[in-house]
N, C-alpha and C positions, 0 to 999 in steps of 0.2 A: 568085614563082613557082612550079611546084609541085613539090615535094621529096617523096623516098621514100625507105626504107629495108625492112629484109628482118627480119620477123619470126623471131625464134629457132625460133617453136615451130611454123610453121608454112612456113615459106619459102617464104610470098607475098610480095609487095610491097604496102605502102600508106602511107597518106601522113602526112604528120607529123605535124597536125593529132590522127590514132587512135594515137598513138605508146606515151600514155601509158594504153593501152585495155587492152593488154595487161597490166603487172604489176598492175591491177587483177581482172580476171579469174584471171591465178594466184593472185592472195589471196586470191579466192572459192573458189576449187578446192579448196585449203589449209584452210580454214577450214571447208568442209562436209566435205572428206575428215576430219578431226580432230577437230568436234562429238562425232560418235557416243564418240570416245576420253574426252572432256571429261567426255561424261555417264557415262559406264563410270568414268570415276575420281573424279567426285560420288558417285555413287551407290555407288561400294565405302566412301569413307570415311564415309557417311550410316546403312551398315549396323554399319559398325565405330564408327560412335559410339555405335547403337542396343543392338548386342553389349555396349558394355560399358560404359554404360547399365546394362538391364538385369542384365547381371552384379551389379553393385551395387546392384540396390535385391532380385533376390535376395538375397546377401547377407546384406542388412537383415534380409527376413523371417526367414531361417533364423538370423538373433541372438536376434530377437523370438522364433523360438517355439521357441529354446537356452532360452531366458527364462524364456518362460511353462510349458515345461518342469518347468524347478527348481524353479517358483514350485508349481506343483499338487502336485509330492511333497514339498513343505514344509510345504505346506497344503492336506490332501487333500480333497473334498468331506463336507462334514458330510451325517449320512446320514436323511436326512428319513422313509427306510422303520420306525427305531427309532425308540423312543419318546424326546421330548426327556429328559424324567429319567433315560434311564440314559443320557445323553450331558451332563448339567450340570455335572457336576465335573469333569469335563474340559475344558469352554468357561468357567466361569465365575468369575466370585474374590470374594468376597464380601471390604472392608477394611473394617476395626473392625467385622466382624456383630455382635458381641455387643449391640452398641449398640440392637439390634434388639428387642429383648424387648420393652421399657420403652415404644415405642412405641403407642401406642390408637389416634388418629387420624392421619390424614396429608391432604397437599390439594395436588396436583398445581399449582403455583405457574407451571411451563415445562413445555412438551411439542412438543420439534422431531425431526422428520424428515428428513436432509438427505439431498437427492439429489445427486449428481454428475453432470456430463453435460460437464462440457469437464474434460482434463487435459494439461500439458504441460510438461515442461522444456529444459531445454540444456545443454550444456557446452562448455568451449572448454581449447583442448590448445595447447601447442605455441607459437614466438614466430618475429619477423620476422627476431632483431638477429642479425645475420650472414650475412646471405640464409637465414635459415629458415623454416620453413613454422607459420605458424598457422593453424588449426584450429579449425572449432564446427561445431555440430549440436543442432539441434532436430527435438524428435521431440513430436506430438499426437496426443489419440486425444479422440474424438467419440462420444454417442449421437445416437439424432434425437431433436428435442423432444419431449417423454415428452405425454400426454395427462392434463395436470393433474389435471383431474377425475378420472381413476384412480386418479390416488395419495390422493388428498383422500380414497378411499375406503377405501383402504389404512389411512390413520391414522386415520381417525375410527373405523376396527373396531377398531384395533391399543387406540387410549384408552379406549375403551371395555369392552374384554376388561383390560386392563392395571387398570382400575378396577376389576371383577370379582374381578381378584386377591386384590387387597387384603383385597376384602370378605368374600372365601371364608378369607382367616384372621381371620376376627375384627377386621380395623381398620376402622373407620369413616370414609367417603371425603368431605369436606366439598365438598359445591359447590360448582362453580367460580364460583361465581354469590357466595357468601360472599367470598373473596378476595379477588375484584375487586371488595366492596365496602370492603376498609380503605384505611386509607388511604394507607398506605403500598406498597400496588400501585400506586395510580393516582402513587407516585413513580418507578416503574418507567418509567412512559412513554419517556422518552425515548430507552432502550437496547430499548425493544421497535418489532417491526416485522409488519405488515399478512402476514396469509399468502395465497397464496402468495411467500415475498423471492426475488429471483435477484440469488446476491451472489457476490463474491470469495469463495474460505477459502484455506487455506495453502497446498493443491495442486492447486485447480483449481476448476474456475464450478460453481457448485452452485444450488438451488431448494432453499429450506424449506421445509416445507409444517406445521404444526398444524393441532390440532383444528379443525373449523367454529367458527367464533363467537369464537376464542380469538389473541391477536395471539402471539410468541415475540422471545426477543432469545439472542444468540448469547451463548451459554452455557460454551462450551468455551476455553482459551485457543489448545490445540493444534488447534482448526480456524479459527483469525482469521489473517488476513496479516497487513503488516506495519500497514496504517494502525488495522484492526478491534485487533490485539491496543493499540495505545495508547491504545484503548479504556478499557481492560480497566485500564489505571494512572491514565487522565486525566478519564475517562466515569464515566457512570453507576458506582454503588459497589453492582452488582447485590446482591452479598452479602450487603454491611449492609440495604441493604432489606429483603432474604427475614428475614432474624433479628429485625428491626426488627416483622414483618409476623407471626409470629409471637408478636409480643407482643401486636400489634393485637387475635391471635383468644386472648388470656388464657392464653398460656402451654401452652394446649395443643392444639394443633396442633404436628404436623413435616409441615414441607413436602415436597414431591419436584418433582427436576427430571428429567425424560426426554428423555434425546439419544440417538440413533440414524442413524450413518452406511450410506444404503444405495451402493457403491462399485460402476465398471464395469469397473475395469483397475488395471494396477499399472503405476508408472513407475520405471526407474532410470537415473541419471545420474551419469557418471565424475564429475563439477562442473568447477572448473577447476585448470590443470597448468600446470606448462611444460614435463610431457612431453608430446611431439609423440599426444597419446591426447586425442581427443574424442567420449565414445562413451554412446549413449543406446539404452534398451532401455524396452521394452514390453513388457506380457501381458494380454490379456484374461482379468478375474477379475472374475466377478461374486460381492458379496461385502459382510458389515458386518461393519465396523469395529472392531479389537481396540483397546478402551480405551474406543475416541471412542463406542462403543456405551453406554452406564450408567444409571441408576439414581443421581443423586444427593440423600443426605437432610441436610436444616437444621432445627438448632435452637436453643431461642434460645440457643445459647451459640457454636454452631459452624456454619458454612457449608457444613460438609464433616464431619458427624458418622460417614457411612457411606456410602458406596462397592459397588455393583455393577456389575461389569463384566464384558466379555467381553475373554478372555486369550488369545484366538485370532481367527484371522478364520475367522468363521463363510461356506463356502466355496458357491457354489451348483454343483449338480453334471451342470449346465445351459452348455454352451460358447457365451457371444452374442459376435457380431464384430462390434467397435466399427469405426470408419473410423480408420486411423491416417496419418497422416503424416511424411515426415521429408524436414527440408531438412538438407544437408553443407555445408558450405564450406569452403574454403583459400586462404590470400591467403601469398605467398613476393615476395622482393625480391631481383632478382639483381644486384649492381653490376657495372658491365665497368670494371675496371683499367685500360685507355687511353683513355679517355673520360668517365672517373669521372662515368655518365650510370648512373642506378639505372631499375631498370625493376619494376614490379608487374603476377603473374600473380595473376587471380584465378577461380575455380572457383568453382560453387556447382551440385549436385544434388538433384532434388527427387524425392522415391516417394510414392506414393499406395495405398493399396488397401483392401479390404474395404467401401467405400461402398455401399449399399443390402440390405445384409447382414444387420442389426444385427437381433432378431427382438423386435417391442416388448410382443407378446403373451404373449410368454414372458416379461419383463422384469418384465412386470405381475405375470404370478402367482407366481415364483419371490420376486422380492423380498418380496411379500407372504408367500408360505408363510416366507422367511426369517426377514423382523422376527418373526413370529408363534412364529418355534423360539425367538429369543433371549428371547423374552416366556414363553414357556414353561419354557424353565430355571432364568429370573429366581425366577420363580413358585419354584422347585424348592427353590432355592437358597434363599432365602427362609424356606419353610418349614423345613426342616432347620435355620433360627434363631430358631423359637418355641417 
């Protein structure tokens, strides 16, 4: 039997078979009306999230900018327009320099220039204990892969000029081929690496460059990462082999190990702490390392007869912008007393800047200028000791 009922929307009579059409139509109308409202809400949430993220990124950039400003004030740029001789006393320190007077012949047994390519630091702070929040932060900085052939040119030129500096002081420079022919030089082989050598160091990933035709070895414990540090203790005793080489050379030749580090940035971390702080900071700072840029002289009795080194960083006057990445995270745990249920909340933020802005041509030019300035200042201070 045909049955009908009155639609509350239209007042018209409809068949029972269509009585569910109106709720569906009503629901669709309500959905259509609410879609713009929901879209607006989602847009507002997205805009708010973006504003928060942008604010955090700006705060991170400002923190780095402040750190860079503080660092540049602490270590002002080298004055490239001024003679190296007028700045050598400010930059260079000779340790046990009185031993230099007795040196008549030198042989450059190791010549290594390290170019840092990637640097990273991390920090941790706080704790999830009793509903607290644990925080972590990681900041990395990197430069584009350099042209190794360009770096090789810089190192070859530096090596030749270093040898000329010794010769200009009346010191005979023994050819590398003679050093290479000694018995104990051959025993350095397990510690040596072909150039270029890409490896991790204490605080960076770097490429080490030696003069064309020469291998190199990690000579500075302060640049070694954990595994290479073990090599100084359990690996080839390069210091002993160097001393034995002086006997192979009839005790007439003092050996020299030249080590220089070209860096592009400085990083700082708050480390690990139970305080609710996890801070990392980075500064664009093209420079030569203090202390790690040095000449080490070896005698028949002392592997460290004498050191000549930079006592403060030699900083470029040109700001090069490296690519910087920051990742910050926090984890908190909340326990609900009624149920005993623990809920863990995790948040992770990432910021990146500086991609594609690094000027490699300026990097090559100023790296060469800084290396040459250090060489000239080392030579000036050595001449004073003659």
